[in-house]
N, C-alpha and C positions, 0 to 999 in steps of 0.2 A: 504494499500499500503505500502512496504518496500522500504529502500534506498537501493541502490547495495553495497555500502560499507559504514563502519562506524568505524573512527579510535579514540582509545581511548590509552591514555599513555604506558600501559603494554600490549597490545594485541588490535588485530583487528578483526572486522566483515566482511565478504562479503556475498553475497546471490550467489549462484549459482544454477540457477532454483529455487527449494523448498528445496535447503539445505541449512541451515545458518552454513557458515566454520568461526571458530573461533580460531585464531592463537595467540599462545602467542608469543611475541615480544620482551623480554628481553636476546637475546641470550649473550650478555657479562654475565650476571648473571646466565646464565645456567635456564632463565625463574623462577626463585625463587620468592616466594608469598612476596610482601610485601606489606603495607597498601592501595597503589593504586591498586594493584592487586584486591584485593576483591571489591572495590568500582567499577572497571571496570567490573569485570563478574557480579556482582550483577545488574549491570546497562543493560548487556546483556540479562541474566535472565528475566528479569523484561520486557525486549523489547520483548522476545520470547515467553513468557505466555501471552502477549497480544491477544485479541480474534482479533483484525484487521492485528496481524502478519500472514505472508502466509506460514513461514518457516515449513515444516513437518518433518524435521530431523535436527539434530545439529552435525558437526564435529567437534573436537576438535584435533589439529595438534600442532606444535613447530618449531618456527626457531631456528636455529642453532644446536651444536653437542649433546646438550642435552634436553629432555623432560621438566621436572621439576624438581629442584633440592631440592622442600620443603619450609621450611618457610625460608625466608631471613634473616638472623642473622644479617647482618648490619644494618637492619630497627630497631633494638630493641633500642630504647633509653627510658630516663626516668629513673623512680626509679628503684633501684635494691635492693631483689631481683624483677624483675617483676611479673606483676599481669597476669599467663601466663592463668588463667582459665577464666578469664574476655575475654581476646584477643581469645582464642577460642570461646567462646559464641557469642560474637561480630562480629567475622570476618567470622573464619571456619566452625560452625555451620550452619549458613543461607546458605552458599556455597553448603554444603552438601543435605540439607534438600530441598534448591532450586532445585537442580540437580536430586532429587528423585521425585519430585513434578512437573516438566516440562511435561507436556503431550504431548511431540514430543518422538521418540526414538533416544539416543543420543549415540555415536559412540566414540573411543579415539583412535589416530593413534601414536602410541609412538616409538621415535627414541631415542637413547642413553639410559641416566641415568634418573630414575624416583625414586625421593628419600624422604621418611619422609611423609609428608602431601600430596605430588604429588602422593605417590602411593595410599593413602587415596582418592584423587581424581579421579584417574581412577577406583577406585574400585567402584564408585558411577555409572559410566556409565553402559549402559545397555550392549554395546559390547566394547570390547579392542581387538586391534591387534598390533604387535610389528614388528619392523624390527629388523634382526638377531643379528644387535649388540646391541641393547636394555638390558638392565638388570635394575633389580629392588632392592632396597635397603632400608629395615627396618632402618635409621639412627638414629633415637632417640636415643638408647642405648649410641652411643656414645658421645653424650653429657651430658649423665645423666638424661633423659627425658624419660618419657612413651609415647608408641605411642599414637596418638589421631586423631581427625578429623576422627572418625569411623574405624581407621584400627582395632582396639580390636573388632568391630563388624563385620565388613566385612571377614577380612582375614580369620578366624578361619573356617568361614561357606566357604570360597571358595576355601581353599588349605586344610583344618583340623587341630586340634587344634596343633598336633604335630608340624607340618611343619611350623605352624605360629609361635609358641613358639622359634623354630630354628632362624626363621628369626628375630624375634624381639629381642631375647635375646643374638644373636651370631652378630649382625649387619652386617653378610655376604653379599655381593651381590647375587642375583640370576639372571644367565644369562637367554635370553628369551626362548632356550631349554627347561629349566627347568620349566620355567613359565607356557609354553604350558603344560608340562607334568602335572603340577600341579593344572591348572584348573584357573590359574590368566589370562589367556587372551585365546584367541577362534583359533588365527593363526598368524603365522610368514611370513612375507615376505623378500625378497631382499629389502634393503635400497631405490634402486631406485623406487622400486614397490608398497612402502608404502602407499603413499598419492592415487597415483592411486586406487588399491585396496580398500582403506578406501572410497572412493567416492563412489563405485561400491555397495559396502554394504551400504552405506548411501542412493545413489537413488533407492535400493531395496527397503528397509526400509520406503523411504520417499513416495513411490506409494502404500505402504499397508495402511489398515485400521487403521489409528494412534491412536483412540480411542483406539481399540482393543489392540494394541501393551501396550497402557500405562496401560490397564487392567491386562496383560500378567506379567507386571513389578511388580502390585501390588498384583497380586495372590503368583509369585517367592519369593516375599520378606515376605510376611505372613506366608508362608509354613517353614518358619524356627523355629518359634516359636508355630503355631498352632498344635493342635491336628488334627487327621485324621477327626474328625468330625466337629471340626471348619473350617478346610480347605475345606471339602466337601461342607458346608455352603457358605463359601466365593465364591467357583466357582459356584455355583447355584446363588447368587445373581449377581454376573459380568456377568453370562449367560443371565439372565434375562435383564440384562441392554444391552449386547451385542443385542440380540434379537430384541431389539426397535430400533436399528440404524438404519440410512438410508444405512450405507454400509453393514449392512447384508442383506437388500432389494437388493440392487446392486449387491452383489456377488451371491445370489439366482438367479437372473434375469440373469445376467451375464452367470451362470453355466447351466441353462437351455437353453440360447439362443447361447452357445456354443460360446463365445468369452471372450476376457480378462476382467475383470473388472475395472472400473473406480473409485476408492475409493477417498472419500472426506475428511474422517477423521470425519464424522458427522453420 
């Protein structure tokens, strides 16, 4: 069983049917990532990955005028210069890999600005849609830092090296229309339609065979570096697993009985 709502310091978790809705709630800081942000998000990911959790999709949204401003620079205390490498290894890397290993589909609904590591975060989601007033910013160069939290991995694969290099080296904002053209997001909505539309997508994915969706994510990720022969073998292994799932049997049975399938993610 899962609670209908859980409150954290920097975000909240609500369950709407089989959709886990995570809302970033530091609007006064444009939902920037401080130390508590990572503690809260990791606790949520751990909860969602638990076998007893009933959520079949994760939707991430944000309060306020901006989705996520990236790292909270006001949170930087202690020795100078800081050990940013360790900060990434301890906080950012587990968050990105945790999202990628989460066995349910993930959807991000982006409003306003998403910058720096906030961009890395949404790149780790399966599907991202944005309001028309959203914009995307690789802000690292503006404080003489390199892109991190997976940006140099995700962005060239999503938009191409030339576009990624331009965004990272100039630090210029990318409006939603261009982000759609580049393939960074899959859809643009009017601001008032963003969350309703995201919930429709999340509901559709939640009703699908979620183990198969997880396998599709893994295959898409592996295709970036595999040879054709390696990817063909990866597909064969994944298909063998899918063919032994209960959802596959349900899909075949429903097709033959001419009824909608009732997938369980097993």
